[in-house]
N, C-alpha and C positions, 0 to 999 in steps of 0.2 A: 452439451449445450451448443446451440447454433450461434455462430458469430457472423455478423454481416458488417462489412466495412463500407459505410456510406449509405445515406438515405436513398440514393438512386439505385442501390443494389438490392433493395428489398424485393424479394420475390414471393415470400410466404405471406399468406393471409393471416394477419394478427387480429382480425375482428373479434371483439368481445374480450380482449386480453385485459389483464391487470398490468398497468404500465407505471413505471417509476423512472424519473429523469434526474440526472445529476452527474457530477464528476466521479463520485464513489472512490476517491483516493483513499487507499487503505482498507476499504471494505471492512470498516470497524463495527463495533457492536451496535451503534446507532443505525448504521446502514442496514445491518442484518435485521434490526427491528422493523424497518420499512419493508424489507424483502419478505419477512415472515407475515406481515400484514397482507402484502400482495398475494402471497401463496394461499393464505386463508380465504381471501376473497375469490381467487381464481378457482379454488377447489369446489366452490359451491355450484359452479356450472361447467366444470371441466375445461376452464379456459387456460390460456398460456400466461406465464409470468414473463414479462418483457422489460428489459432495461434499455434506456437510451442514455448513452454516456458520451462524453466529449473527449476528443483527442486533438491537440494537447489541451491542457487547462485553458479555458477561455481567456484568462488574464495573460497568458503567454502570447496571445495575439493582440489583445486590446491594450494592455499595459504591461509589457514584458518585464519592467523593473519591479513590478509588484507581484509577479507570478511566484507562487510558493514552490519550494522544492518538492519533488514527488515523494510520497510514501511507498507507492507501488508502481512498477513499470507496467505497461499495458498487458503483457502476457500474464503476469502474476495477478493483475486485477481481474482479468477474464477467468482465470482458474478459480479464484476465490468466489466470483459471482456464480460460476457453475456449481461449486460445492455448496453454495447457499440455496440451490434449488431453482435457479433461474432457467427458464426454457430457452430464451434467446436474448442476446445482447446485440444491439445495433450501435456501432461506433460511428458517431457523427464527427466529421472533420470540423474543427473550430475555424470557420471562415467568417470574415466580416459581414458578408452578405446574409448569412444565417443569424449570426449574433446580433445584427442590427435590425432584425425584424421587430415590429411592434408586438406587444403581448397578444393583441388580437390576431395578427398575421401568424405568429408562432403557433398559437393554439389551432388555427384553421389549417395552415399549410403543413405543419410538422406533425402535430399530435393527431388531429382528426383525420386528415387526408391520408397519412402514411400508416397509422396504426388502428384507427377506429376502435378505441378502447371503451369498455364498459366502465372500468374503474381506473382512476389515477390516484397514486399514493405518493405523498410528499411530506417533508418535514416542515416545521414551523418557520424556518429561515429560508425556504426555497424562493429563489428569485429567477426571473426569466425575461427574455425580450430585451430590447434596447435599453441600456443603462439600468438593467434589472428592475424595470418599472413594473413588471408583473410580480405581484405578491401572491401568497396563498389565497387571500380573499378575492383578488382579481381572477385567479385561476378558477376558483369555484364558480364565479359568475359567468365567465366565458365558456367553461366546459359544460355547464348546465344547459346553455343554449343549444349545444350540440348533442344533448342526451347523455353526457358522461357524468358519472358521480365521482366527486373528489373527496379523498380521505386525507386529512392532515393529522399526522401522528404527533404525539407529544414528544418533547425532548427526552432523551435518555440521560439520567443522572446516575453516577456510580460513586462509590466511596473508595478513595485511594488510601495510601499509607497515612498514618497519623490522623485518621478520620476526616480527611479532606474530601469534601463533597464537590463534585465537578459535573458539568454538562459535557457529554462526550461529543467531540467534533474532530475533524482532521486538523484544524488549527491548534486545538489543545494538544493533540498527540505530537505535532511538530514541536510545540513549545516544551513538552516534557522531554523529548529526545535531545533537543539542543542543550538541555541541562543535565543530560546523562541519566535521566530517570526512566531507564528502560523497563523496569518492573512495572511502574505505573502506566507506562505506554502500553505494555502487554495487557494490563487489566482492561484498558479501553479498546484495544484491538481484538481481544479474545485469543491472542496468540503472541509469541515472541516476535518482536520487530526484526525484519531481515533485510539485508542488503545483498543484491545480486550483481555479480560482475565477472569478467574474465580474469583469470590468473595470469599475471605477468612476471617477468624477471625483476627482482629487486637488486640491491647491492650485495647480497649474499652474506651480510654481516650476521644475520640470525643463525645461519648454518655454521659459520665460523665459531660461534660461541656455544653451539650445541642446541640451539632452539630454532630450527628451520621454520620459515613461515611462508604461507601462501599470500602473495601480495596482490591486492585487488587493483584493477585499473580504475581510472576515474569513472564516476557514475553520475547520472542525473538524479539519483535518489538522495534524500537527506541522510547524512552521516551523523550518528550521535556525537555528543560532546567528546573532546579528547579525554583519553583515559584508558584503563585496562578493564576488560570485561570477561566474564565467563559466558560461554555460549556453545553453540553447536553448528558445525559446518556440514553442508550437504553438497557432495560432488557426485553428479550422476544420480544414482540411487543409493549411494553410500553415505552414511551419517557418522560423524566423528565429533566427540566432545572436543572443545578447543578453548584456548585463551586468545583473546582478541586485543590488539593494540590499535588505538586510534591516536595518531600524533606524529611528531616529526623526529623521533629518536633523539631527545635532548642530550643524553649522555654522550652521543657522538656528534653533537652540534648539527644535527639535521635541520633543514630549512623548509622542507615540503611535508605537509601533513598527509598521511596515508593510512589505509586500513590494512592490517596484516593479521592473519590468523595462524596460530601455531596449533596444528592438529595433533592431538595427543596420541602417542604410540603409532604414528603414521609417518612414512617418509617416501611415498611413491612420487614418481614424476607426473605432475598434473598441470604443468604449464600449458596455457592455451585453453584449458577447460573452464566451464562456467562453475562458479561456486556461489552458494547461498549461505550467508553468514547470519546466524540468528543470535541476537543479543539477549541474554537472559538476566544478567546481574552485573551491576557496576562494582568493580573490586577496589580500584584506587585511582587517583589522578596520575597524570604523567609526572615524572620527576627526573631531574638530572642527578646521576650518581657520580661519586668521586672517582670510580674506576670501573673497568669492565667486570672485575671480580665481584664488586658490590652489586652491580646490575644482575650478574648471573645468580647470585644468592637470592635476590628479590624475585627473579623470574622463576626460580624453583618453587618459591612460596606461591607465586601466582598460579603456576601450573597445578599445584596440589589443591589450591582453593577452587580453581576451575574444574578440576576432576570431580570434586565432591558435589559441586553444583550441577555441572553440565551433564553428568551421567544420568541425572533424573529426567533429562529431556524426553518428552513423549515422541515416539516415532512419527515422522512426517510422511504422509502419502504423497509421493511426487509424481503420480500418474497424471499425464496430460489428457484431458477429456473434452477439449474444445474442437469443434468442427467449423471450418471457416468458409464463408462464401464471399465473393467479391473482393478478396484481398488484393492489394496492389503489389 
């Protein structure tokens, strides 16, 4: 997949493309429904499938206090878009001058003049232009005047545990994660939710009690609710079942919440490397134990539970397939 950083760096002719615009945080099942529609339309005349995405989220510029935590960092988002069959992704810097364009100006100056698409594919909640005044209906009217056909996809609804019917969105997935519902989040994402960060030195207490952990540095990504999870850790191209702790080590009166992963049957030196921690299943809430021995007994049970669950994790292809133009 071609990646272009900045509208002014576009060198390829995208004329006739199938274009879809959005933040695409998480590249979840509803996003992939849009991308599948774009691919089907593009295949009819051998056109390109092009995504225009924003970096950072527009709210981070317009209303920083309301900006949602990320589900995916930019590199991961680009990788997921590539795997979804996107030909090219243009990363538009979220600048007030662009975000403040009227719907009419946005369609003419950004969509038509830069991409010349035949087809534009969006969801029913798509908003664009100053104050999100551009609705799907407005987009249809404006694009038609420039010879573009707009396709508004239906919302995607899925059934979660206990027969709960939901409309898939990035906001819903964030809500599920902050409640520790990582399995339901995975249903909406189409994969286990993962957090990516560098491994840093911790206080060494896990090693002292026989359960060494990879400590993750702070990240812009949303971290699931405090608790213990079964999961899988990816370091380089190596995959390891793991037990994950999110919390402040209450037994030892910790004060700072952090993410730690105990990689099963693994004890190599990986400080400074990047780790992707995939959350598969919530095991239990954080708890303060009466002694270190009581905690150790519980950790043994956590590890065995994680082993049974995490070893079923499907191998993850970690090959990077993006080619970048105009990167700063």
